[in-house]
C-alpha positions in Angstrom: 98.4 117.6 67.6 98.7 120.1 70.4 96.3 123.0 70.8 98.9 125.6 70.5 96.7 128.4 71.7 96.4 126.9 75.2 100.0 125.7 75.4 102.3 127.4 78.0 105.1 127.3 75.5 103.2 129.7 73.2 105.1 131.2 70.3 108.5 130.2 71.9 107.9 126.5 71.1 110.5 125.1 68.6 108.7 121.8 68.0 107.5 120.7 64.7 103.8 121.4 65.1 102.7 118.4 63.0 104.9 116.0 65.1 104.2 117.6 68.5 103.0 115.0 71.1 101.6 117.6 73.5 97.9 117.5 74.2 96.4 120.4 76.2 93.1 120.5 78.1 91.1 123.4 76.8 89.6 123.9 80.3 93.0 124.7 81.7 95.1 127.9 81.5 98.6 127.3 82.8 101.1 130.0 82.2 104.4 128.3 83.3 105.4 124.7 83.8 108.5 124.1 85.9 110.0 120.6 86.2 112.2 119.6 89.2 114.5 116.7 88.3 117.4 114.9 89.9 118.3 112.0 87.7 118.7 110.1 91.0 116.4 109.4 93.9 117.0 110.3 97.5 118.5 113.8 97.0 115.5 115.8 98.2 113.8 116.5 94.9 110.2 116.2 96.2 110.9 118.4 99.2 112.4 121.1 97.1 109.5 120.8 94.6 107.0 121.3 97.4 108.9 124.2 99.0 109.2 126.0 95.6 105.4 125.6 95.2 104.7 127.0 98.7 107.0 130.0 98.2 105.4 130.8 94.9 102.0 130.6 96.6 103.1 132.9 99.4 104.1 135.4 96.8 100.5 135.5 95.6 100.7 133.2 92.5 98.2 130.6 91.6 100.1 127.3 91.9 99.7 123.6 91.3 102.0 120.7 91.8 101.9 117.5 89.7 103.5 114.4 91.3 105.0 112.6 88.3 107.0 110.2 90.6 104.3 107.5 90.2 106.2 104.7 92.0 107.4 106.9 94.8 104.8 109.6 95.3 105.5 111.7 98.4 104.0 115.1 97.6 100.7 114.5 99.5 102.5 113.6 102.7 104.8 116.6 102.4 101.8 118.8 102.0 99.8 117.2 104.9 97.2 115.6 102.6 97.4 112.1 104.1 93.9 110.6 103.9 92.7 113.1 101.2 91.4 111.8 97.9 91.0 113.4 94.4 87.6 113.2 92.8 86.9 111.7 89.4 83.6 112.8 87.8 82.7 112.3 84.1 86.3 111.5 83.1 87.6 114.7 84.7 90.0 114.4 87.7 89.6 117.2 90.3 92.9 117.9 92.2 93.0 118.2 96.0 93.7 121.7 97.4 95.9 122.4 100.4 94.8 124.9 103.1 96.9 127.6 101.3 95.1 126.8 98.0 97.8 124.8 96.2 96.3 122.4 93.7 97.8 118.9 94.0 97.6 115.7 91.9 99.4 112.5 92.8 98.7 108.8 92.5 98.5 108.6 96.3 95.4 110.8 96.1 93.7 108.1 94.0 94.4 105.0 96.1 93.1 104.0 99.5 96.4 103.0 101.1 99.5 105.1 100.5 101.7 102.1 101.5 100.5 99.9 98.6 103.2 99.4 96.0 102.6 100.5 92.4 103.4 97.4 90.4 103.0 98.7 87.0 105.0 98.5 83.8 106.5 101.5 82.2 103.8 102.3 79.6 101.1 102.3 82.2 103.1 104.6 84.5 103.8 106.9 81.5 100.1 106.9 80.6 99.1 107.9 84.2 101.6 110.8 84.1 100.2 112.0 80.8 96.6 111.8 82.2 97.7 114.0 85.2 98.3 116.7 82.5 95.4 116.1 80.1 92.6 114.9 82.4 93.1 117.0 85.5 91.1 120.2 85.9 93.9 122.5 86.9 92.0 125.6 85.9 94.0 128.8 85.8 97.5 128.6 87.2 100.5 130.9 87.1 102.9 128.0 87.8 102.6 124.3 87.7 105.5 122.5 89.4 106.2 119.0 88.3 108.0 116.6 90.7 109.8 114.6 88.1 110.6 110.8 88.4 114.2 110.0 89.1 116.3 108.8 86.2 116.2 109.3 82.4 113.9 106.5 81.5 110.4 106.1 79.9 108.5 108.3 82.4 110.9 111.2 82.3 110.8 111.0 78.5 107.0 111.0 78.5 106.9 114.1 80.7 109.4 115.9 78.4 107.5 114.9 75.3 103.9 115.3 76.5 104.0 118.3 78.8 105.2 121.8 77.6 107.9 122.4 80.3 109.2 126.0 80.3 112.3 125.1 82.4 113.9 122.4 84.5 115.5 122.8 88.0 118.1 120.2 88.6 118.7 118.9 92.2 122.0 117.5 93.2 124.2 116.8 96.3 127.9 117.3 96.5 129.1 113.8 95.5 131.0 112.8 92.4 128.6 109.9 91.6 125.5 112.0 91.9 127.0 114.8 89.8 127.7 112.3 87.1 124.1 111.0 87.2 122.6 114.5 87.2 124.8 115.4 84.2 123.0 112.6 82.3 119.6 114.2 83.2 121.0 117.6 82.1 122.1 116.2 78.8 118.8 114.5 78.3 116.9 117.7 78.8 119.1 119.5 76.3 118.7 116.8 73.7 114.9 117.2 74.2 115.4 121.0 73.7 114.2 121.8 77.2 115.8 124.7 79.1 117.7 123.9 82.2 117.3 126.8 84.6 120.1 125.8 87.0 121.1 123.6 89.9 120.0 123.5 93.5 122.6 121.8 95.7 121.0 120.0 98.6 122.8 118.7 101.7 125.5 121.1 100.7 126.9 121.6 104.2 126.2 121.6 107.9 126.5 124.5 110.3 128.6 124.2 113.4 126.3 124.9 116.4 129.0 126.7 118.3 130.7 128.9 115.7 128.2 129.0 112.8 131.0 127.9 110.4 129.8 126.0 107.3 131.3 122.5 107.1 131.3 120.5 103.9 130.5 116.9 104.8 131.0 115.3 101.4 134.4 114.9 99.7 133.0 115.2 96.2 134.0 117.6 93.5 133.3 121.2 94.0 130.0 122.6 92.8 131.9 125.3 90.8 133.7 122.6 88.8 130.4 120.8 88.2 128.6 123.9 87.1 131.4 125.0 84.9 131.5 121.6 83.1 127.7 121.7 82.8 127.5 125.4 81.7 124.9 126.1 84.4 124.4 128.5 87.3 123.8 127.7 90.9 120.3 128.6 92.0 121.0 128.0 95.7 122.6 125.8 98.3 120.7 124.1 101.1 122.3 122.9 104.3 121.7 119.5 105.9 119.5 120.6 108.9 116.9 118.7 110.9 114.1 121.0 109.8 114.5 120.0 106.2 115.2 116.3 107.0 112.0 116.1 109.2 109.7 117.6 106.6 108.7 114.1 105.4 107.3 113.4 108.9 105.9 116.8 110.0 104.9 118.1 106.5 106.0 121.2 104.6 102.8 123.0 105.7 104.4 123.2 109.2 107.7 124.7 107.9 109.0 127.7 109.7 109.4 131.2 108.3 113.2 130.8 108.5 113.0 127.8 106.2 110.8 129.8 103.8 113.4 132.6 103.8 116.0 130.0 102.9 114.0 129.1 99.7 113.1 132.6 98.7 116.4 133.3 96.9 116.1 130.0 95.1 112.6 130.9 93.8 113.7 134.4 92.8 116.6 132.9 90.8 114.2 130.4 89.1 111.8 133.2 88.0 114.7 135.2 86.6 115.7 132.3 84.5 112.3 131.6 83.0 
């Protein structure tokens, strides 16, 4: 049974205490847990997770990021941690810290070659994600950001059942098919009684270099229609620009001030919803 005194959900938890699957590490004190989910891969979920963490850190908060996308871990590269390794001592996992003091845990920080595939079955992957919550010495954090795995399968279910998530941020792009898949993730979260904070629409538009006009490049349904059907609010729209697209190669630690300013309103809206 969960140690409710050290759980971020605190008194607001609606779970049956006797049936609760959450286990908390008594050495950790984490005030808020925010999951970033898409329901589908390739929409920029990891990049947005990392940029949210960086903006929170710039605001003075103590921040960690848990890479729960075990089979496609990209957080270390986005944070410029290639070649870094987490330490394991006496069954305690010590996360790696970035230069700006963000604590990071990812499977890529426990293996020698980041290009090696993770050929594990679902239960093993789910167990690894759970260990990243229970066995990692996160210490005192204001916010832990979880880069959720895509889809609504075993691993996502394990995260929602085993970690006390205060709210989920959904990432989408303006295409009908993606909206349908994201809707499945939204419905899953609601069935698990987890609050969905809102939607970030990535690759929303491009900006004409001559007239600065916003040009919608996808012919999918409007975001307003999708939000209305989902009963959610828009946390922010992000353009398709080279600076965001190149973060996987140059790293978010090298992101510009203008890119940070682009994410500031998104982070502000997230904190208002918590």
